[in-house]
C-alpha positions as CSV (number, residue, x, y, z in Angstrom):
1,M,9.4,14.4,-2.6
2,S,6.9,12.4,-4.6
3,Y,6.6,8.7,-3.8
4,S,4.8,5.6,-5.2
5,I,4.6,2.3,-3.5
6,S,2.9,-0.9,-4.8
7,I,1.9,-3.8,-2.7
8,G,1.4,-6.8,-5.0
9,T,-1.4,-9.3,-4.9
10,G,-1.4,-11.8,-2.1
11,P,-3.5,-13.1,0.7
12,V,-5.1,-10.6,3.1
13,S,-3.5,-12.6,5.9
14,T,0.0,-11.6,4.7
15,F,-0.8,-8.0,3.7
16,G,0.9,-6.3,6.7
17,D,4.2,-8.0,6.1
18,R,4.0,-7.3,2.3
19,A,3.2,-3.6,2.9
20,D,6.1,-3.2,5.4
21,E,8.5,-4.9,2.9
22,A,7.3,-2.6,0.0
23,L,7.8,0.5,2.2
24,A,11.3,-0.7,3.3
25,N,12.3,-1.3,-0.4
26,S,10.6,1.9,-1.7
27,G,13.7,4.2,-1.6
28,T,11.8,7.0,0.0
29,N,14.0,9.8,1.3
30,D,13.6,11.8,4.5
31,D,11.2,14.3,2.9
32,Q,8.8,11.4,1.9
33,A,9.4,8.9,4.6
34,E,7.0,10.2,7.2
35,A,4.1,10.7,4.8
36,A,4.7,7.3,3.1
37,A,4.9,5.5,6.4
38,K,1.6,7.0,7.5
39,A,-0.1,6.2,4.2
40,I,1.1,2.6,4.6
41,D,-0.3,2.4,8.1
42,I,-3.6,3.7,6.8
43,V,-3.8,1.1,4.0
44,K,-2.9,-1.7,6.5
45,G,-5.8,-0.5,8.6
46,I,-8.2,-0.6,5.6
47,V,-7.1,-4.2,4.7
48,G,-7.1,-5.3,8.4
49,S,-10.7,-4.1,8.8
50,G,-11.9,-6.8,6.5
51,I,-13.5,-4.4,4.0
52,V,-11.6,-6.1,1.1
53,G,-12.0,-9.6,2.4
54,N,-10.6,-11.7,5.2
55,G,-8.1,-14.5,5.6
56,E,-7.2,-16.0,2.3
57,A,-9.0,-13.4,0.1
58,H,-6.4,-11.7,-2.1
59,C,-5.8,-8.0,-2.4
60,S,-3.3,-5.5,-3.7
61,A,-2.8,-1.9,-3.0
62,S,-0.9,1.2,-4.2
63,V,0.0,4.3,-2.3
64,S,1.4,7.5,-3.9
65,G,1.8,11.1,-2.9
66,H,3.9,14.1,-2.4
67,G,5.5,15.2,0.9
68,N,7.2,18.6,1.1
69,P,9.8,19.1,3.9
70,G,7.9,19.7,7.1
71,Q,4.7,19.3,5.1
72,E,4.8,23.0,4.3
73,Y,4.0,24.3,0.8
74,R,6.9,25.6,-1.2
75,E,6.5,27.8,-4.2
76,G,7.0,25.9,-7.4
77,Y,6.4,22.5,-5.8
78,S,3.3,20.3,-5.6
79,R,1.2,20.6,-2.5
80,D,1.2,17.6,-0.2
81,Y,-1.3,14.8,-1.1
82,V,-1.9,11.1,-0.6
83,S,-3.6,8.7,-2.9
84,I,-4.5,5.2,-1.8
85,S,-6.0,2.4,-3.8
86,V,-6.9,-1.0,-2.4
87,Q,-8.4,-3.8,-4.6
88,Q,-9.7,-7.2,-3.8
89,Q,-8.3,-9.6,-6.4
90,A,-9.6,-13.0,-7.6
91,T,-8.2,-15.7,-5.3
92,P,-6.1,-18.0,-7.4
93,V,-7.5,-21.5,-7.8
94,P,-4.9,-24.3,-7.1
95,P,-4.0,-26.1,-10.3
96,D,-5.2,-29.4,-8.9
97,A,-8.6,-28.1,-7.7
98,G,-11.4,-30.2,-8.9
99,A,-9.1,-33.1,-9.9
100,N,-10.5,-36.5,-9.3
């Protein structure tokens, strides 16, 4: 019921594909799948907005949460929640940058 998905560092321009791949490989089950997919859609919207940089700026993200069946509280289980973290990362400098 709890899930955690990390989207590794890479260019903003490839974030959507990387996020979809991370979700597809996350192993979420039916109880988690809807909540995890919606959280991924939200984080893709944040990155797509340009708030963490555009184009070749680099970013990473993580999404975690808990999704009860039917999003209804069950005694003895965590309540539903979603946590999203998006970070702009230093853009790697090519090894030959500045070479004469």
